[in-house]
py3Dmol code that shows the C-alpha trace and the ligand (Angstrom):
import py3Dmol

protein = """\
ATOM      1  CA  MET A   1      30.994 -33.458 -40.182  1.00  0.00           C
ATOM      2  CA  ARG A   2      30.181 -29.738 -40.312  1.00  0.00           C
ATOM      3  CA  LYS A   3      32.631 -27.162 -39.117  1.00  0.00           C
ATOM      4  CA  LYS A   4      31.856 -25.381 -35.870  1.00  0.00           C
ATOM      5  CA  VAL A   5      32.413 -21.504 -34.952  1.00  0.00           C
ATOM      6  CA  THR A   6      32.048 -20.488 -31.531  1.00  0.00           C
ATOM      7  CA  ILE A   7      31.353 -16.790 -30.691  1.00  0.00           C
ATOM      8  CA  VAL A   8      32.101 -15.600 -27.321  1.00  0.00           C
ATOM      9  CA  GLY A   9      29.806 -12.464 -26.453  1.00  0.00           C
ATOM     10  CA  ALA A  10      26.334 -12.184 -27.372  1.00  0.00           C
ATOM     11  CA  GLY A  11      26.435  -8.581 -27.510  1.00  0.00           C
ATOM     12  CA  GLN A  12      26.127  -6.188 -30.516  1.00  0.00           C
ATOM     13  CA  VAL A  13      29.229  -7.512 -32.191  1.00  0.00           C
ATOM     14  CA  GLY A  14      28.851 -11.147 -31.368  1.00  0.00           C
ATOM     15  CA  ALA A  15      25.382 -11.625 -32.215  1.00  0.00           C
ATOM     16  CA  THR A  16      25.681  -9.883 -35.396  1.00  0.00           C
ATOM     17  CA  ALA A  17      28.662 -12.059 -36.260  1.00  0.00           C
ATOM     18  CA  ALA A  18      26.589 -15.151 -35.261  1.00  0.00           C
ATOM     19  CA  GLN A  19      23.963 -13.990 -37.608  1.00  0.00           C
ATOM     20  CA  ARG A  20      26.241 -13.473 -40.411  1.00  0.00           C
ATOM     21  CA  ILE A  21      27.950 -16.798 -39.984  1.00  0.00           C
ATOM     22  CA  PHE A  22      24.838 -18.802 -39.577  1.00  0.00           C
ATOM     23  CA  GLU A  23      23.323 -17.117 -42.769  1.00  0.00           C
ATOM     24  CA  ARG A  24      26.564 -18.282 -44.652  1.00  0.00           C
ATOM     25  CA  GLY A  25      25.378 -22.115 -43.839  1.00  0.00           C
ATOM     26  CA  TYR A  26      28.966 -23.653 -43.877  1.00  0.00           C
ATOM     27  CA  ALA A  27      29.164 -24.094 -39.823  1.00  0.00           C
ATOM     28  CA  ASP A  28      27.246 -24.726 -36.991  1.00  0.00           C
ATOM     29  CA  VAL A  29      27.469 -21.916 -34.537  1.00  0.00           C
ATOM     30  CA  VAL A  30      27.651 -21.661 -30.719  1.00  0.00           C
ATOM     31  CA  LEU A  31      26.989 -18.411 -29.160  1.00  0.00           C
ATOM     32  CA  VAL A  32      28.316 -17.895 -25.651  1.00  0.00           C
ATOM     33  CA  ASP A  33      27.777 -15.174 -22.982  1.00  0.00           C
ATOM     34  CA  ILE A  34      28.192 -14.809 -19.237  1.00  0.00           C
ATOM     35  CA  ILE A  35      24.468 -13.429 -19.041  1.00  0.00           C
ATOM     36  CA  GLU A  36      21.935 -16.192 -18.502  1.00  0.00           C
ATOM     37  CA  GLY A  37      19.383 -16.191 -21.143  1.00  0.00           C
ATOM     38  CA  LEU A  38      20.747 -13.837 -23.528  1.00  0.00           C
ATOM     39  CA  PRO A  39      22.720 -15.915 -25.920  1.00  0.00           C
ATOM     40  CA  GLN A  40      20.089 -18.752 -25.662  1.00  0.00           C
ATOM     41  CA  GLY A  41      17.536 -16.041 -26.629  1.00  0.00           C
ATOM     42  CA  LYS A  42      19.401 -14.484 -29.580  1.00  0.00           C
ATOM     43  CA  ALA A  43      20.375 -17.995 -30.964  1.00  0.00           C
ATOM     44  CA  LEU A  44      17.018 -19.160 -30.755  1.00  0.00           C
ATOM     45  CA  ASP A  45      15.731 -16.235 -32.658  1.00  0.00           C
ATOM     46  CA  ILE A  46      18.522 -16.578 -35.449  1.00  0.00           C
ATOM     47  CA  LEU A  47      17.679 -20.204 -35.676  1.00  0.00           C
ATOM     48  CA  GLN A  48      14.007 -19.361 -36.360  1.00  0.00           C
ATOM     49  CA  SER A  49      15.233 -17.220 -39.356  1.00  0.00           C
ATOM     50  CA  GLY A  50      16.728 -20.348 -41.110  1.00  0.00           C
ATOM     51  CA  PRO A  51      13.659 -21.408 -42.876  1.00  0.00           C
ATOM     52  CA  VAL A  52      13.332 -17.912 -44.203  1.00  0.00           C
ATOM     53  CA  VAL A  53      16.879 -17.103 -45.159  1.00  0.00           C
ATOM     54  CA  GLY A  54      17.435 -20.653 -46.185  1.00  0.00           C
ATOM     55  CA  SER A  55      20.077 -21.824 -43.626  1.00  0.00           C
ATOM     56  CA  ASP A  56      19.937 -25.301 -42.300  1.00  0.00           C
ATOM     57  CA  VAL A  57      23.049 -25.334 -39.826  1.00  0.00           C
ATOM     58  CA  SER A  58      22.462 -25.248 -35.974  1.00  0.00           C
ATOM     59  CA  ILE A  59      22.992 -22.296 -33.876  1.00  0.00           C
ATOM     60  CA  VAL A  60      22.706 -22.521 -29.734  1.00  0.00           C
ATOM     61  CA  GLY A  61      23.312 -20.217 -27.120  1.00  0.00           C
ATOM     62  CA  THR A  62      24.873 -21.132 -23.954  1.00  0.00           C
ATOM     63  CA  ASN A  63      26.693 -20.137 -20.660  1.00  0.00           C
ATOM     64  CA  LYS A  64      28.819 -23.175 -20.589  1.00  0.00           C
ATOM     65  CA  TYR A  65      32.049 -23.773 -22.436  1.00  0.00           C
ATOM     66  CA  GLU A  66      31.591 -27.592 -22.785  1.00  0.00           C
ATOM     67  CA  ASP A  67      29.218 -26.625 -25.548  1.00  0.00           C
ATOM     68  CA  THR A  68      31.950 -24.878 -27.296  1.00  0.00           C
ATOM     69  CA  ALA A  69      34.162 -28.231 -27.698  1.00  0.00           C
ATOM     70  CA  GLY A  70      35.754 -28.937 -30.917  1.00  0.00           C
ATOM     71  CA  SER A  71      35.499 -25.553 -32.632  1.00  0.00           C
ATOM     72  CA  ASP A  72      37.209 -24.766 -35.607  1.00  0.00           C
ATOM     73  CA  VAL A  73      37.219 -21.249 -34.881  1.00  0.00           C
ATOM     74  CA  VAL A  74      36.646 -19.208 -32.051  1.00  0.00           C
ATOM     75  CA  VAL A  75      35.672 -15.511 -32.130  1.00  0.00           C
ATOM     76  CA  ILE A  76      35.970 -13.648 -28.990  1.00  0.00           C
ATOM     77  CA  THR A  77      34.058 -10.358 -28.641  1.00  0.00           C
ATOM     78  CA  SER A  78      33.263 -10.450 -24.905  1.00  0.00           C
ATOM     79  CA  GLY A  79      34.161  -7.205 -23.070  1.00  0.00           C
ATOM     80  CA  VAL A  80      32.817  -3.608 -22.555  1.00  0.00           C
ATOM     81  CA  ALA A  81      32.333  -1.349 -25.503  1.00  0.00           C
ATOM     82  CA  ARG A  82      33.097   2.429 -25.613  1.00  0.00           C
ATOM     83  CA  LYS A  83      30.945   5.238 -24.640  1.00  0.00           C
ATOM     84  CA  PRO A  84      31.356   8.659 -26.066  1.00  0.00           C
ATOM     85  CA  GLY A  85      34.476  10.471 -24.805  1.00  0.00           C
ATOM     86  CA  MET A  86      36.399   7.114 -24.326  1.00  0.00           C
ATOM     87  CA  SER A  87      39.260   5.796 -26.243  1.00  0.00           C
ATOM     88  CA  ARG A  88      39.631   2.093 -27.048  1.00  0.00           C
ATOM     89  CA  ASP A  89      42.566   2.137 -24.675  1.00  0.00           C
ATOM     90  CA  ASP A  90      40.181   2.892 -21.769  1.00  0.00           C
ATOM     91  CA  LEU A  91      38.869  -0.347 -22.067  1.00  0.00           C
ATOM     92  CA  LEU A  92      42.248  -2.024 -21.206  1.00  0.00           C
ATOM     93  CA  PHE A  93      42.023  -3.604 -17.809  1.00  0.00           C
ATOM     94  CA  THR A  94      38.486  -4.725 -17.675  1.00  0.00           C
ATOM     95  CA  ASN A  95      38.506  -6.349 -21.025  1.00  0.00           C
ATOM     96  CA  LEU A  96      41.951  -7.954 -20.405  1.00  0.00           C
ATOM     97  CA  ASP A  97      40.357  -9.936 -17.420  1.00  0.00           C
ATOM     98  CA  ILE A  98      37.452 -10.886 -19.493  1.00  0.00           C
ATOM     99  CA  VAL A  99      39.664 -11.749 -22.501  1.00  0.00           C
ATOM    100  CA  GLY A 100      42.092 -13.640 -20.545  1.00  0.00           C
ATOM    101  CA  ALA A 101      39.478 -15.950 -18.834  1.00  0.00           C
ATOM    102  CA  VAL A 102      37.563 -16.551 -22.004  1.00  0.00           C
ATOM    103  CA  THR A 103      40.789 -17.351 -24.012  1.00  0.00           C
ATOM    104  CA  LYS A 104      41.637 -20.146 -21.192  1.00  0.00           C
ATOM    105  CA  GLU A 105      38.166 -21.707 -21.221  1.00  0.00           C
ATOM    106  CA  THR A 106      37.755 -21.790 -25.027  1.00  0.00           C
ATOM    107  CA  VAL A 107      41.296 -22.966 -25.626  1.00  0.00           C
ATOM    108  CA  LYS A 108      40.745 -25.865 -23.159  1.00  0.00           C
ATOM    109  CA  HIS A 109      37.771 -27.008 -25.005  1.00  0.00           C
ATOM    110  CA  SER A 110      38.899 -26.338 -28.510  1.00  0.00           C
ATOM    111  CA  PRO A 111      42.719 -26.639 -28.594  1.00  0.00           C
ATOM    112  CA  LYS A 112      42.857 -26.808 -32.388  1.00  0.00           C
ATOM    113  CA  ALA A 113      40.865 -23.761 -32.958  1.00  0.00           C
ATOM    114  CA  VAL A 114      41.967 -20.297 -34.620  1.00  0.00           C
ATOM    115  CA  LEU A 115      41.142 -17.582 -32.445  1.00  0.00           C
ATOM    116  CA  ILE A 116      39.872 -14.235 -33.801  1.00  0.00           C
ATOM    117  CA  ILE A 117      40.030 -11.573 -31.345  1.00  0.00           C
ATOM    118  CA  VAL A 118      37.668  -8.444 -31.682  1.00  0.00           C
ATOM    119  CA  THR A 119      37.759  -7.148 -28.171  1.00  0.00           C
ATOM    120  CA  ASN A 120      39.420  -3.620 -27.812  1.00  0.00           C
ATOM    121  CA  PRO A 121      41.878  -2.249 -27.455  1.00  0.00           C
ATOM    122  CA  LEU A 122      42.537  -4.726 -30.159  1.00  0.00           C
ATOM    123  CA  ASP A 123      46.189  -4.993 -30.444  1.00  0.00           C
ATOM    124  CA  ALA A 124      46.710  -5.460 -26.719  1.00  0.00           C
ATOM    125  CA  MET A 125      43.961  -7.948 -26.329  1.00  0.00           C
ATOM    126  CA  CYS A 126      45.686 -10.056 -29.126  1.00  0.00           C
ATOM    127  CA  GLN A 127      48.790  -9.895 -27.229  1.00  0.00           C
ATOM    128  CA  HIS A 128      47.127 -11.161 -24.039  1.00  0.00           C
ATOM    129  CA  ALA A 129      45.264 -13.895 -25.831  1.00  0.00           C
ATOM    130  CA  TYR A 130      48.259 -15.103 -27.600  1.00  0.00           C
ATOM    131  CA  GLN A 131      50.366 -15.238 -24.244  1.00  0.00           C
ATOM    132  CA  VAL A 132      47.422 -16.992 -22.196  1.00  0.00           C
ATOM    133  CA  SER A 133      46.408 -19.300 -25.048  1.00  0.00           C
ATOM    134  CA  GLY A 134      49.803 -20.937 -25.682  1.00  0.00           C
ATOM    135  CA  LEU A 135      48.842 -21.458 -29.210  1.00  0.00           C
ATOM    136  CA  PRO A 136      51.150 -20.713 -31.995  1.00  0.00           C
ATOM    137  CA  ARG A 137      51.059 -17.157 -33.607  1.00  0.00           C
ATOM    138  CA  GLU A 138      49.354 -18.259 -36.875  1.00  0.00           C
ATOM    139  CA  ARG A 139      46.318 -19.222 -34.631  1.00  0.00           C
ATOM    140  CA  VAL A 140      45.636 -16.093 -32.762  1.00  0.00           C
ATOM    141  CA  ILE A 141      44.768 -13.360 -34.964  1.00  0.00           C
ATOM    142  CA  GLY A 142      43.033  -9.783 -34.596  1.00  0.00           C
ATOM    143  CA  GLN A 143      40.116  -8.348 -36.692  1.00  0.00           C
ATOM    144  CA  SER A 144      40.803  -4.709 -37.169  1.00  0.00           C
ATOM    145  CA  GLY A 145      42.319  -4.338 -40.642  1.00  0.00           C
ATOM    146  CA  VAL A 146      39.464  -5.621 -42.375  1.00  0.00           C
ATOM    147  CA  LEU A 147      37.084  -3.153 -40.668  1.00  0.00           C
ATOM    148  CA  ASP A 148      39.543  -0.141 -40.999  1.00  0.00           C
ATOM    149  CA  THR A 149      40.054  -1.033 -44.561  1.00  0.00           C
ATOM    150  CA  ALA A 150      36.394  -1.259 -45.400  1.00  0.00           C
ATOM    151  CA  ARG A 151      35.945   2.152 -43.811  1.00  0.00           C
ATOM    152  CA  PHE A 152      38.607   3.755 -46.114  1.00  0.00           C
ATOM    153  CA  ARG A 153      37.208   1.933 -49.163  1.00  0.00           C
ATOM    154  CA  THR A 154      33.665   3.086 -48.378  1.00  0.00           C
ATOM    155  CA  PHE A 155      34.563   6.758 -47.971  1.00  0.00           C
ATOM    156  CA  LEU A 156      36.521   6.530 -51.234  1.00  0.00           C
ATOM    157  CA  ALA A 157      33.778   4.890 -53.045  1.00  0.00           C
ATOM    158  CA  GLN A 158      31.346   7.679 -51.838  1.00  0.00           C
ATOM    159  CA  GLN A 159      33.771  10.344 -52.927  1.00  0.00           C
ATOM    160  CA  LEU A 160      34.201   8.870 -56.497  1.00  0.00           C
ATOM    161  CA  GLY A 161      30.642   7.634 -56.959  1.00  0.00           C
ATOM    162  CA  VAL A 162      31.956   3.974 -57.749  1.00  0.00           C
ATOM    163  CA  SER A 163      31.299   0.634 -56.282  1.00  0.00           C
ATOM    164  CA  PRO A 164      33.386   0.122 -53.128  1.00  0.00           C
ATOM    165  CA  ARG A 165      34.045  -3.417 -54.500  1.00  0.00           C
ATOM    166  CA  ASP A 166      36.347  -1.651 -56.875  1.00  0.00           C
ATOM    167  CA  VAL A 167      38.198   0.128 -54.267  1.00  0.00           C
ATOM    168  CA  GLN A 168      41.170  -1.922 -53.305  1.00  0.00           C
ATOM    169  CA  ALA A 169      43.183  -0.570 -50.234  1.00  0.00           C
ATOM    170  CA  TYR A 170      45.229  -1.587 -47.069  1.00  0.00           C
ATOM    171  CA  VAL A 171      45.183  -0.021 -43.758  1.00  0.00           C
ATOM    172  CA  LEU A 172      48.026  -1.161 -41.533  1.00  0.00           C
ATOM    173  CA  GLY A 173      49.192  -0.551 -37.792  1.00  0.00           C
ATOM    174  CA  GLY A 174      47.565  -0.565 -34.676  1.00  0.00           C
ATOM    175  CA  HIS A 175      43.615  -0.419 -34.453  1.00  0.00           C
ATOM    176  CA  GLY A 176      43.757   3.275 -33.206  1.00  0.00           C
ATOM    177  CA  ASP A 177      44.655   6.730 -33.999  1.00  0.00           C
ATOM    178  CA  THR A 178      47.956   5.775 -35.572  1.00  0.00           C
ATOM    179  CA  MET A 179      46.802   3.321 -38.035  1.00  0.00           C
ATOM    180  CA  VAL A 180      48.236   3.839 -41.503  1.00  0.00           C
ATOM    181  CA  PRO A 181      46.088   3.871 -44.566  1.00  0.00           C
ATOM    182  CA  LEU A 182      48.355   3.071 -47.348  1.00  0.00           C
ATOM    183  CA  VAL A 183      47.407   5.584 -49.856  1.00  0.00           C
ATOM    184  CA  ARG A 184      50.221   4.341 -52.413  1.00  0.00           C
ATOM    185  CA  TYR A 185      48.741   0.764 -52.749  1.00  0.00           C
ATOM    186  CA  THR A 186      45.090   1.973 -53.008  1.00  0.00           C
ATOM    187  CA  THR A 187      43.634   1.642 -56.332  1.00  0.00           C
ATOM    188  CA  VAL A 188      40.171   2.221 -58.016  1.00  0.00           C
ATOM    189  CA  GLY A 189      39.548  -0.199 -60.807  1.00  0.00           C
ATOM    190  CA  GLY A 190      43.266  -0.553 -60.799  1.00  0.00           C
ATOM    191  CA  VAL A 191      44.102   2.835 -61.246  1.00  0.00           C
ATOM    192  CA  PRO A 192      46.089   4.582 -58.329  1.00  0.00           C
ATOM    193  CA  VAL A 193      43.951   6.600 -56.202  1.00  0.00           C
ATOM    194  CA  ALA A 194      46.268   9.663 -56.025  1.00  0.00           C
ATOM    195  CA  ASP A 195      45.435  10.086 -59.741  1.00  0.00           C
ATOM    196  CA  LEU A 196      41.755  10.171 -59.040  1.00  0.00           C
ATOM    197  CA  VAL A 197      41.291  12.075 -55.804  1.00  0.00           C
ATOM    198  CA  PRO A 198      43.137  15.458 -54.966  1.00  0.00           C
ATOM    199  CA  LYS A 199      45.590  15.357 -51.931  1.00  0.00           C
ATOM    200  CA  GLU A 200      43.561  17.352 -49.385  1.00  0.00           C
ATOM    201  CA  THR A 201      40.418  15.161 -50.147  1.00  0.00           C
ATOM    202  CA  LEU A 202      42.594  12.126 -49.700  1.00  0.00           C
ATOM    203  CA  GLU A 203      43.964  13.624 -46.263  1.00  0.00           C
ATOM    204  CA  ARG A 204      40.540  14.362 -45.113  1.00  0.00           C
ATOM    205  CA  ILE A 205      39.455  10.750 -45.993  1.00  0.00           C
ATOM    206  CA  VAL A 206      42.400   9.302 -44.385  1.00  0.00           C
ATOM    207  CA  LYS A 207      41.480  11.154 -41.139  1.00  0.00           C
ATOM    208  CA  ARG A 208      37.862  10.083 -41.161  1.00  0.00           C
ATOM    209  CA  THR A 209      38.951   6.696 -41.577  1.00  0.00           C
ATOM    210  CA  ARG A 210      41.308   6.780 -38.497  1.00  0.00           C
ATOM    211  CA  ASP A 211      38.400   8.218 -36.650  1.00  0.00           C
ATOM    212  CA  GLY A 212      35.612   6.102 -38.064  1.00  0.00           C
ATOM    213  CA  GLY A 213      34.954   4.292 -34.961  1.00  0.00           C
ATOM    214  CA  ALA A 214      34.825   7.254 -32.712  1.00  0.00           C
ATOM    215  CA  GLU A 215      32.280   8.933 -35.295  1.00  0.00           C
ATOM    216  CA  ILE A 216      29.863   6.018 -34.840  1.00  0.00           C
ATOM    217  CA  VAL A 217      30.268   6.058 -31.099  1.00  0.00           C
ATOM    218  CA  ALA A 218      29.470   9.734 -31.083  1.00  0.00           C
ATOM    219  CA  LEU A 219      26.345   9.072 -32.871  1.00  0.00           C
ATOM    220  CA  LEU A 220      25.228   5.948 -31.123  1.00  0.00           C
ATOM    221  CA  LYS A 221      25.929   7.453 -27.802  1.00  0.00           C
ATOM    222  CA  THR A 222      25.200   3.882 -26.038  1.00  0.00           C
ATOM    223  CA  GLY A 223      27.645   1.718 -27.702  1.00  0.00           C
ATOM    224  CA  SER A 224      30.142   1.313 -30.390  1.00  0.00           C
ATOM    225  CA  ALA A 225      30.131   0.068 -34.128  1.00  0.00           C
ATOM    226  CA  TYR A 226      28.888  -3.588 -34.915  1.00  0.00           C
ATOM    227  CA  TYR A 227      27.615  -4.017 -38.328  1.00  0.00           C
ATOM    228  CA  ALA A 228      30.955  -3.466 -40.143  1.00  0.00           C
ATOM    229  CA  PRO A 229      33.117  -5.015 -37.415  1.00  0.00           C
ATOM    230  CA  SER A 230      30.814  -8.160 -37.802  1.00  0.00           C
ATOM    231  CA  ALA A 231      31.241  -8.190 -41.454  1.00  0.00           C
ATOM    232  CA  GLY A 232      34.940  -8.009 -40.953  1.00  0.00           C
ATOM    233  CA  VAL A 233      34.772 -11.027 -38.809  1.00  0.00           C
ATOM    234  CA  ALA A 234      32.667 -13.047 -41.078  1.00  0.00           C
ATOM    235  CA  GLU A 235      35.111 -12.467 -44.096  1.00  0.00           C
ATOM    236  CA  MET A 236      37.924 -13.779 -41.911  1.00  0.00           C
ATOM    237  CA  VAL A 237      35.893 -16.712 -40.697  1.00  0.00           C
ATOM    238  CA  ASP A 238      35.023 -17.344 -44.769  1.00  0.00           C
ATOM    239  CA  SER A 239      38.476 -17.396 -45.570  1.00  0.00           C
ATOM    240  CA  ILE A 240      39.622 -19.968 -42.580  1.00  0.00           C
ATOM    241  CA  ILE A 241      36.732 -22.174 -42.652  1.00  0.00           C
ATOM    242  CA  LEU A 242      36.606 -22.403 -46.634  1.00  0.00           C
ATOM    243  CA  ASP A 243      40.331 -22.333 -46.943  1.00  0.00           C
ATOM    244  CA  GLN A 244      40.165 -19.522 -49.292  1.00  0.00           C
ATOM    245  CA  HIS A 245      43.654 -18.013 -48.961  1.00  0.00           C
ATOM    246  CA  ARG A 246      42.311 -14.534 -48.826  1.00  0.00           C
ATOM    247  CA  ILE A 247      44.894 -11.626 -48.493  1.00  0.00           C
ATOM    248  CA  LEU A 248      43.368  -9.593 -45.682  1.00  0.00           C
ATOM    249  CA  PRO A 249      44.834  -7.227 -43.125  1.00  0.00           C
ATOM    250  CA  CYS A 250      44.688  -8.706 -39.876  1.00  0.00           C
ATOM    251  CA  ALA A 251      46.531  -7.880 -36.678  1.00  0.00           C
ATOM    252  CA  ALA A 252      49.336 -10.592 -36.575  1.00  0.00           C
ATOM    253  CA  TYR A 253      52.075 -11.312 -33.877  1.00  0.00           C
ATOM    254  CA  LEU A 254      55.185 -10.094 -35.702  1.00  0.00           C
ATOM    255  CA  ASP A 255      58.520 -11.766 -35.422  1.00  0.00           C
ATOM    256  CA  GLY A 256      60.922  -9.597 -37.331  1.00  0.00           C
ATOM    257  CA  GLU A 257      58.476  -8.714 -40.196  1.00  0.00           C
ATOM    258  CA  TYR A 258      58.569  -5.230 -40.961  1.00  0.00           C
ATOM    259  CA  GLY A 259      61.266  -4.858 -38.475  1.00  0.00           C
ATOM    260  CA  ILE A 260      59.229  -5.377 -35.662  1.00  0.00           C
ATOM    261  CA  ARG A 261      59.518  -8.180 -33.258  1.00  0.00           C
ATOM    262  CA  GLY A 262      57.171  -9.604 -30.379  1.00  0.00           C
ATOM    263  CA  LEU A 263      54.191  -7.308 -31.044  1.00  0.00           C
ATOM    264  CA  TYR A 264      50.658  -7.584 -32.679  1.00  0.00           C
ATOM    265  CA  VAL A 265      50.292  -4.987 -35.526  1.00  0.00           C
ATOM    266  CA  GLY A 266      47.833  -4.864 -38.478  1.00  0.00           C
ATOM    267  CA  VAL A 267      49.669  -6.183 -41.571  1.00  0.00           C
ATOM    268  CA  PRO A 268      48.568  -8.009 -44.765  1.00  0.00           C
ATOM    269  CA  THR A 269      48.063 -11.756 -44.147  1.00  0.00           C
ATOM    270  CA  ARG A 270      47.030 -14.692 -46.171  1.00  0.00           C
ATOM    271  CA  LEU A 271      44.145 -16.767 -44.289  1.00  0.00           C
ATOM    272  CA  GLY A 272      43.485 -20.340 -44.693  1.00  0.00           C
ATOM    273  CA  THR A 273      42.255 -23.375 -42.775  1.00  0.00           C
ATOM    274  CA  GLY A 274      45.371 -23.232 -40.296  1.00  0.00           C
ATOM    275  CA  GLY A 275      44.979 -19.585 -39.574  1.00  0.00           C
ATOM    276  CA  ILE A 276      47.782 -17.216 -40.989  1.00  0.00           C
ATOM    277  CA  GLU A 277      49.431 -19.003 -43.706  1.00  0.00           C
ATOM    278  CA  GLU A 278      51.764 -16.088 -44.647  1.00  0.00           C
ATOM    279  CA  ILE A 279      52.457 -12.583 -43.438  1.00  0.00           C
ATOM    280  CA  ILE A 280      52.805 -10.687 -46.561  1.00  0.00           C
ATOM    281  CA  GLN A 281      55.620  -8.099 -46.709  1.00  0.00           C
ATOM    282  CA  ILE A 282      54.999  -5.279 -48.993  1.00  0.00           C
ATOM    283  CA  LYS A 283      57.547  -2.756 -49.817  1.00  0.00           C
ATOM    284  CA  LEU A 284      57.178   0.499 -47.767  1.00  0.00           C
ATOM    285  CA  THR A 285      58.704   3.804 -48.384  1.00  0.00           C
ATOM    286  CA  ALA A 286      60.748   5.371 -45.332  1.00  0.00           C
ATOM    287  CA  GLU A 287      57.908   7.562 -44.723  1.00  0.00           C
ATOM    288  CA  GLU A 288      55.335   4.633 -44.604  1.00  0.00           C
ATOM    289  CA  HIS A 289      57.672   2.545 -42.619  1.00  0.00           C
ATOM    290  CA  ALA A 290      57.984   5.497 -39.953  1.00  0.00           C
ATOM    291  CA  MET A 291      54.214   5.748 -39.862  1.00  0.00           C
ATOM    292  CA  LEU A 292      53.884   1.869 -39.225  1.00  0.00           C
ATOM    293  CA  GLN A 293      56.718   2.067 -36.447  1.00  0.00           C
ATOM    294  CA  LYS A 294      54.983   4.804 -34.834  1.00  0.00           C
ATOM    295  CA  SER A 295      51.819   2.898 -34.866  1.00  0.00           C
ATOM    296  CA  ALA A 296      53.729  -0.221 -33.504  1.00  0.00           C
ATOM    297  CA  ASP A 297      55.266   2.164 -30.682  1.00  0.00           C
ATOM    298  CA  ALA A 298      51.605   3.039 -29.709  1.00  0.00           C
ATOM    299  CA  VAL A 299      50.635  -0.511 -29.320  1.00  0.00           C
ATOM    300  CA  GLN A 300      53.930  -1.251 -27.393  1.00  0.00           C
ATOM    301  CA  GLU A 301      53.189   1.642 -25.065  1.00  0.00           C
ATOM    302  CA  LEU A 302      49.917   0.139 -24.244  1.00  0.00           C
ATOM    303  CA  VAL A 303      51.358  -3.343 -23.838  1.00  0.00           C
ATOM    304  CA  ASN A 304      53.740  -2.024 -21.528  1.00  0.00           C
ATOM    305  CA  VAL A 305      50.906  -0.498 -19.350  1.00  0.00           C
ATOM    306  CA  MET A 306      49.135  -3.700 -19.588  1.00  0.00           C
ATOM    307  CA  ARG A 307      52.212  -5.668 -18.186  1.00  0.00           C
ATOM    308  CA  LYS A 308      52.660  -3.243 -15.188  1.00  0.00           C
ATOM    309  CA  GLY A 309      49.166  -4.191 -14.213  1.00  0.00           C
ATOM    310  CA  ARG A 310      46.081  -2.382 -12.980  1.00  0.00           C
ATOM    311  CA  PRO A 311      46.891   1.033 -11.405  1.00  0.00           C
ATOM    312  CA  LYS A 312      46.274   0.870  -7.457  1.00  0.00           C
ATOM    313  CA  ALA A 313      42.988   2.859  -6.812  1.00  0.00           C
ATOM    314  CA  ALA A 314      43.874   6.433  -5.165  1.00  0.00           C
TER     315      ALA A 314
END
"""
ligand_1 = """\
36
LIG
N 32.328 -14.184 -20.700
C 31.371 -14.135 -21.661
N 30.807 -12.843 -22.179
C 31.041 -11.753 -21.604
C 31.847 -11.779 -20.430
C 32.762 -12.870 -20.139
N 33.305 -13.069 -19.034
N 32.136 -10.535 -20.001
C 31.163 -9.731 -20.768
N 30.541 -10.502 -21.739
C 29.666 -10.181 -22.684
C 28.544 -9.188 -22.317
O 27.610 -9.857 -21.222
C 28.032 -8.635 -23.557
O 26.781 -9.353 -23.873
O 30.087 -9.545 -23.948
C 29.168 -8.892 -24.495
C 29.670 -7.502 -25.152
O 28.739 -7.075 -25.856
P 28.466 -5.462 -26.049
O 28.398 -4.779 -24.707
O 27.155 -5.228 -26.758
O 29.639 -4.945 -26.624
P 29.807 -5.052 -28.442
O 29.547 -3.909 -29.191
O 29.502 -6.233 -28.976
O 31.396 -4.916 -28.385
C 32.294 -5.894 -27.880
O 33.884 -5.744 -29.623
O 34.390 -3.853 -31.015
C 34.687 -4.388 -29.870
O 35.130 -2.324 -28.486
C 34.179 -3.439 -28.759
O 35.558 -4.501 -26.983
C 34.305 -4.312 -27.325
C 33.780 -5.664 -27.988
"""
view = py3Dmol.view(width=600, height=400)
view.addModel(protein, "pdb")
view.setStyle({"model": 0}, {"cartoon": {"style": "trace"}})
view.addModel(ligand_1, "xyz")
view.setStyle({"model": 1}, {"stick": {}})
view.zoomTo()
view.show()
């Protein structure tokens, strides 16, 4: 029987992820949204691209969670996106309620699924989904590192005039201003990037990577990025559905790894059918470790705000 992937949220990220996964052709896709007609219309439109793009899987749009039953992977993108001037953290309480409700519904119908969380603020949403779902940590994973790393690789490839495929890199930490692009583990065609790019240029690229989401929000003015985020989702879904054992940076619940316990932070993981097969612990210098810890502290701060609950209106 064919695999099944559910995507919750038929907005920019969700619909684009649905299109990308439909075009892979390895799994039937279910697109869910709270707005009537939206997921149905987008799914029908994507389905009608099948004869042209050469995909013969099914895609249906729905407002009912019964239709998601038995999914192998559930991608959660539902929520509100950033507008100019907003940080990801400004979305906290609105998206908390949405992600909590959606997680409960999807897990009820697909208890064996691997959940991929995309809604921001990412690390806090992962923490909430993990708690609400009751699933083991290897089956609740956040998409952020693949995106942040893709941005870093893109800027480096542009700088050097090489294919982005030949740039290998890791961006660790939370999906926010404190993310940690690991320059020491970044190579271009196997050559350490520090040998190829002057320090000041590298620092500029690291900063642009950290601000990568905000740069796009400022340009779009009406929403946030979705082509690269959905590409990140599809790469993670590939590795899970096809059991590829890819090593991808993802938000994972750490239980002592990197000296961090009880918190979602972006780290290298190996992804297969069951979700996270391994959290890969690479050696960090004291400085890199301090940056990762600082990033984890920022995630912890947001989680503490989340636990205290919504502030009362003045
Ligand atoms: N159940 C299902 N869908 C919902 C719910 C809900 N309870 N609440 C909101 N949605 C849907 C909206 O109707 C909308 O179609 O989620 C969709 C969100 O789509 P967009 O507003 O286009 O946002 P998008 O750009 O896709 O971003 C979604 O991903 O990258 C993150 O920061 C981003 O948190 C944001 C999320």
